[in-house]
Residue, then its C-alpha position, 0 to 999 in steps of 0.5 A: x337748603x338756604x333761606x332768605x329772611x328779613x331781620x330788623x328791616x334788612x334782607x339776609x340769606x344764609x344756610x339753614x342748619x336746623x328748623x323747628x315749627x316756629x324758628x330756624x337756625x341759619x348760618x350766614x356767609x360771615x360764619x355768624x349764626x342767627x335764630x330766625x322766626x318762621x314768620x320772617x322767612x321769605x324764601x327757601x331755596x337750594x340754588x343759587x348760593x346766598x351770595x349769588x341770590x343777593x347780588x342777582x336780586x339787587x341787579x334785578x330790582x334795579x331793572x324793574x319799572x315801578x310804573x309797570x309793576x304798579x299797573x300789574x299789581x291788584x288792588x287787593x293785598x298781594x305777595x311779592x312772589x305773586x307780583x313777580x309771576x305777573x310781571x316776569x312770567x308764571x315761572x319767575x325765578x328765585x332771583x326775579x322773585x327776590x328782585x321784586x321783593x327788594x324793589x317793592x320794599x324800596x318803593x313805599x310811594x308805590x307800594x305800602x307794606x302790609x306784612x312780611x313779604x306782603x304789600x298793597x299798592x298806593x292809590x293813584x292820587x297818593x302816588x301822584x303826590x308822592x312822585x311830585x314830592x320826589x321830583x321836588x326833592x330831586x330839583x332841590x338837591x340839584x339847586x343845593x348842588x348849584x348853590x354849593x358850586x357858587x359859594x365855593x367859587x366865592x359868589x353868594x346866591x341871592x336866596x342864601x343872602x336873603x336867609x343869611x341871618x337865619x342860616x347863621x344864628x337860627x337855622x332850619x337844618x332842613x332848609x336847602x339854603x342851610x344845607x348848601x352852606x354846610x356842604x360848601x363849608x365842608x367842600x372848601x374847609x372854611x367855617x360857615x361865617x368865613x365862607x359867607x364873608x369870602x362869598x361877599x354875603x355880608x356887605x355891611x358888618x353893622x347890619x350883620x350885628x344889628x340884624x343878628x341881635x334883632x333876630x335873636x331878641x326881636x324876631x317880630x320887630x321892634x315896633x309897638x302895638x298902638x297903646x294908650x297911656x292910662x291916666x293917673x287918677x289919684x288926687x295927689x298933693x303938690x309937694x313944696x319941693x322944686x326938683x331938678x333932674x340930671x341926665x344925658x342929653x339923649x335921655x327922654x325917659x327921665x326917671x329921677x329928680x332931686x330936691x333940697x329944702x332947708x339949706x342953712x337951717x341946720x336940718x336939710x330935707x333931701x327929696x329923691x323923686x321917681x317918675x310914677x308910671x306904676x300909679x297908672x299902669x296896672x299889672x296885666x294891662x296892655x302897657x304892662x305887657x308891652x313893658x314885660x315883653x321888652x323888660x328894659x330899654x336897649x342902649x347902643x351908640x346913637x340909638x336906643x330901643x325904649x322899654x315902652x313907646x315914647x308916647x307912653x313914656x312922655x305921660x310919666x317922664x319928669x319933664x321940666x316945667x311940669x308938676x309930675x306925679x312921683x314916688x318921693x323919698x324924703x331923707x331928713x339930714x343934719x346939715x352939719x354931720x349929714x347924719x340921717x334922722x328920718x326917711x318918709x315916702x310920699x305919693x305926690x306931684x312934684x314941680x320939675x324946675x329943670x332938666x340938667x344935662x351932665x354932658x353939657x355941664x360936667x366941665x362946669x360942675x367940677x370939684x373945685x367949682x363945688x368946693x370953692x364958692x368964689x371959684x368962677x368958670x369963664x364958661x359958667x352958665x347963668x342958669x346954674x347960679x341958683x343951683x350952685x349951693x344945692x349942688x355943692x351940698x349934694x356933692x358933699x352928701x354924696x361923698x359922705x354916703x360913698x365913704x360910709x358904704x366903703x366902710x361896709x365894703x371893707x375897701x374904697x371904690x376906686x374907679x380910675x378908668x374913664x367912661x367913654x361917650x359915643x356920638x355918631x355925627x349926623x345920626x340925630x337919633x335915627x337907626x344907624x347905618x354903620x357908615x357914620x363918622x364916630x366921635x369918642x369922648x372921655x368922661x371920668x368915672x365918679x365925676x361930681x354930677x355922676x356921683x351925686x345921682x348915683x349916690x342918691x339912687x343907691x340911697x333910694x334903692x337901699x332904703x326902699x329895699x329895706x322898707x319893703x322887707x320890714x313890712x313883709x312885702x316881697x320885691x326884686x333884689x340884687x345881692x352879692x354875698x361877698x366881693x371875693x373873685x367869682x361871687x356874682x351879683x344875683x337877683x332874687x326876692x329876698x332882702x340880702x346884703x349887696x357886698x359890692x355896694x356896701x348896703x344891707x339890701x338893694x332893690x332897683x326902684x329908680x328907673x321904672x320907665x327903663x327897667x321892668x323890675x323897677x316898675x314891679x318894685x314901684x308897685x310894691x313900694x306904692x302899696x307900702x306907702x298906701x297901706x303901711x303894715x298891711x301892705x303885704x295883703x294889698x301889694x300886687x305880688x305876694x310873698x313867694x309869688x311864682x310870678x316874681x321868679x318868672x319876671x326875674x328869670x326873664x329879666x336876667x336873660x333879656x338884660x344880659x342879651x341887651x348888655x352883650x349887644x351894647x358891649x359888642x356894638x360899642x366895640x364895633x364903633x371903637x374899631x370903626x373909630x380906629x379905621x376912620x382916624x387911620x390909627x396905626x399905633x396906640x399906647x396901652x397898659x398890660x393888665x392880664x397875660x397878653x391882653x392890653x387895654x388902650x390908654x385913651x380908647x375903650x379897647x382891649x386886645x391881645x398882643x404879641x411881644x408882652x411875654x415877661x412884662x409885669x401887670x401894669x407895664x405900659x407899651x406902644x402897640x402896633x395895630x394889626x388888621x381889623x375884622x368888623x364882623x368878628x370884631x377882632x383886632x390884634x397888635x404887636x408890642x413895638x416899644x416898652x414905655x414904662x414897664x413898672x407903672x401901675x395898671x390903670x384901674x388895677x384896683x378898679x372894682x369892675x371886672x371886665x377881663x371878658x372884654x378881651x374876646x373878639x365880640x366884647x368891649x370894656x363896659x364899666x358896671x355901676x350898680x347905682x342907677x345905671x339905666x343908660x349908655x355908659x352906666x349899665x347895671 
């Protein structure tokens, strides 16, 4: 005797070896023996053989008209054999009964399973909906098939073009557009990106990078909800200091300014004045939530996305000609030795005398101009005549502070490579299209104005970081255990040393309009200034506050993403510069394996023909094809210029080997103030 039975959702047939009340032993055609529960046995038969029954039943099931079977079925629960007798005849054969079983089992939209071999037909409404869904699925499958043919032939359907960035970077794997790309990729043996490029889906490489960044980081768009900047209600005293800022011309969020008092008296007071949005913005307020959502200003050549709306920023920025609320750090110095005698933090208003722009003044404010009072530039602007003495002292102080930090670091800071400034002609701050003419200019790292600002900000950030720790007020710190390879800078709530800078603690506090952690730290610093030893009780964030750790985690992720995009889009514009200027060859320096760094461009690329050359070898490189989507470029060494020269920046403290990848670019890391295009963290 043979049995037809159900086992884990499958129908099997075999020869019965023995039978008990609750089970039977069955041998399958493969020779395997199984124990079958009595409730799972659906048919017992002597003829035909199991193989013949299964084959015949499958053929019979394919011939059954489900609409007719549904009409024949009763509204009550029924067995498959009963419906077979109604559908075929009262003497329905075993093959017909088994065929009906298979057909019912494979048509859940017509018949709902009610038990082993038992079914109940679906209602008319449910059946109509199910059949419509099946037809829709069929049409989608046909559409996917048509799209696959188009993609394989090198044409991109509009529906896929419209979903391009989602398909590539945040795909819905059930979407037909995604399935079409996957199927076409398999059919053509091309990666999805290569397939879409070949099909002409990416007509603007710049938009490809930009929209990918927006999709991943600003899926709801880059606009702000309508916000009103809260007013600073404190009755702040007016400082006797007259301050000036030093920023790039594109900077609208002017966070910091400097002042000097007492020059020539033997005791000088340095004022470091930071814009004070934290005096008005309350944690949890709409403006705060807007800043916390974005966490940092996003920089890129020719454009930026500010952390806060411009109409909010302009209420707190240190604009020249205004008496601006500020959190000021006053550092009293011995004018001769530059030794620090005392520090004091005040909440006040400061008159901003001028907003200096280093890109306009770097050619004037040189080391020679600062060191020699008699040196005159032909292009000396008259407006700097009253700042020369102050700038000279600030430069001497900056050099002194840098030397002190280098003692702690254990080695000097050698920033031998230049920074590069990007300018998009005709852009005027509007969102770039990717077709603009790009200019790349060089700015030597550690230029006097740059050094003055960075050392002042390091002094403020380290002083305030230590002060918060002394008062038991938590802050957000950056620390580095050592300068050993692989030891990264980390963010946390403890005031730990920063080996890379050479300070005992370091809390970003000098860019509250551009970085959210600086705004958080400013709230804490204000509490210290107002409450002194009891500040820990009054500060918005208390020790071990989970909110601080949440902010750190969010900021780390966002800041890394923003810097990654800045790196990639700067590489895009560098490659665009190479194309626009028809550069076929460049001079470069070997710095790692087969990677070279261009001598006069912010470009790192792999080359052929560098085997056996020492680190620091200078070579002439013939450039290969440029891919503006993958941001890839290769080269070939065609001439050895100076095989024994020292690599430019070999002892540079920044480690940017990662920029060799197809979507990376050289970005120099400066832990000082760093909120801006070429002076990141």
